[in-house]
N, C-alpha and C positions, 0 to 999 in steps of 0.2 A: 314620416309626415305626410298627411293626405293632401290632395290637390286643392281642396278648399282652404285648408290651413296655409298652404303655400300662397294662395291668392291673398289671404288676409295679411300674412306677415311680410310679403314682398312689398307692401305699400310703404313708400317713403313720402311723408307729407309734403305735398306741393312740388314734388320734383318735376312735374309736368308743366309748371309755370315758369316762364322766362320772359325777360331777363331777371337778374337778381333783384332789381328794384321793384319789379312787379310782384315777385314772390314775397319780398319783405312787406309790402303793403297788404298783401293777402293775409299773411300771418298776423299782422297787426289788426286787420279787420276781424278775423276770427276771434282773437282775444277780446276785442272791444265789444263785438256783438254778443259773445258768450257772457261777458261780465255785465254789460249795461242794457243789452237788448238792441235790436236793429234801430228802432225808432228813436231811442235816446242817444244813439251814437252819431256824432258829426264827422264830416270828412276831416275836420281839423284834429279831432281825437285820433283818427286812424293815422293820419300823416305824422302826428306827434309821436305816437308809439313806434312808428317806423323810423323815426329820426330824420324825417323829411319835411319839406314845406308843403302846405296845402296845395299850392300850385303844381308841385311835382306829381301829386296824385293824379291830376287830370291828364298828364302825359300818357298814363297807362290805362286809366279807367275813366270813362266819360261821366259816370254817376256812381253814387254809393250803391244804388240798386244793381248796377253792373257788377260790382264787387261781390255782392251777395249771390247773384246768379252764378258767377264763376265758382264760388265756394260750393254752392248747392249742386251744381252740375257735376263737379269733380267728385263730391261725396256720394252722390246718388249713382254715378257710374261705378264707383268702387263697391258700393253695397250690392248693386246688380251683378257685378262680376263675381263677388263672393258667393252669392246665392245660386247663380246659374252654374258656376263651377261645381258646387256641391250637387245640384240637381242632375247635372249631366255626368257626374262621377261614377266610379265603380261601386258595387255593393248593392245590397237590398235596400228597400225604402227606409227601413229603420237606421241603417248605417249612413245613408245619405242625409236623412233628417238630422241625425246626430252631428254630422260634419257641418251641415248648414248652420245649425244653431250655435255650435261651438265657435265657428269662425266668425259669424255675424256678431255674436256677443263679444268675442274677444276684440274685434275691431272697435265696437262702440265703447268698450272699456278703455282700451289702449289709447284711443283718440277721442276721449269723451268731450273735450272742449270743442273740437271740430264737429263732432256728431251732434252736439246740442244745437249748434247753429244750423247744420244741415237738416236736422229733423224737426226743429221747432220754430223756424222762421219762414216757413213756406208761405204764409199769408202775406208777408211783406214783399213778395215778388210781384213784378208787373204781370198783368194777365197772360201775355203770350209766354213769358218765362215760367209762370206757374203751370200753365198747360203742358209745357215741355217736361217739367219735373214730375208732374202727376203721371204722365205717360211712363216715365221710368219707374215710378213707384208701382204702377200696375204690372209692369214686367217682373219686378221683384216679387210681388204678390203671386203672380202666375207661377213662378219657379217653386215657391213653397207649396202652393196649391197642387201643383203637379206631383210633388213627392207624396203629399197626403193622399191624393186620389189613387196613385199607384199602390200605396200601402194598404188602402182599403180594399182595392181590387185583389191584392195578393193574400189578403187575410191577416196581414201583420198589424193593422190598425183598426180600432173600433171608434170611428168618427162619424156620427150621424149627420153633422153639419160641417162639411169641408170648408165652405167659404167663411163661416164664423170662426172656425178653429184656426184657419190661416190668419185671420185678423188678430186673434188672440196671441198666436205664436209671435207674429211680427211685433205686436205692441209690447209684449213681454221683453223681447230682445232690445228693442229701441229704447225702452225706458231705462236701461242700464246707463245710458249717457247722462241721464238726469241726476242720478244719485252717486255714480261711481267716483271715488277719490283715490288718487295714487297713494295717499297716506293711510288708506284703509287696510284692513287685515287680509283682504283677498287680492290676489293678483288677477290680471285679465284672463289668464289660462284657467285659474281656479273658478272664476265666475262663469266662464264658458262651459266648463265641465258640469258645474252645478245646474246651469240652465238647460243644458242638453238632457240631463237626467230628468229634470222637471217636465220638459216638453214630451219626452218619450213616455213618461207616466201619464201625461195629459191625454195622449192619443191612444193609450191602452196598448202600447207596443208589446208584441208577443212573438215567439219564434215563428218563422215562416213555415207553413204547412209543407210536409214532405210529399213529393209526388210519387 
């Protein structure tokens, strides 16, 4: 198992959130936001799903937006960890891009409900929180862009537009959260392998020139 796969599979949803009541509320918020959307979800909805009273929610979170920010921050930290682990890992650029895409897609498939909220409710965040999350997204972008740039420099990739291709790769991976279903015919591992192959074809991956 490679280090990027380790980073993706070591994740246990919301284990970093304590106490248990705060974690239960966060899980309930993820389900509600994914099902109804942030704006259509009330704090009463969230508390009810957690088996708690609305008043109990405010003991742990001042606002509904604070809940969304916590969800988004944890999810984006995990995404960045997966991508930087791959970018900093062993192997040539093609191997590292393969690891990045496999692991990133696997996480978005295995945790598709969470990922939908993390990736598609960005505009509901308060301005200061949105700026914080955008900075994390830029770091994720930079990790993939670095792999592509190094692959072009080594002669492994044929990518005339690195910035545009970086956006295309990340968009392809993230979109998995929108359509993936656990009841579907492909597992997260299988989708990760498929997308890694597609991305390597996209960048024209070829054997590294011998010195």
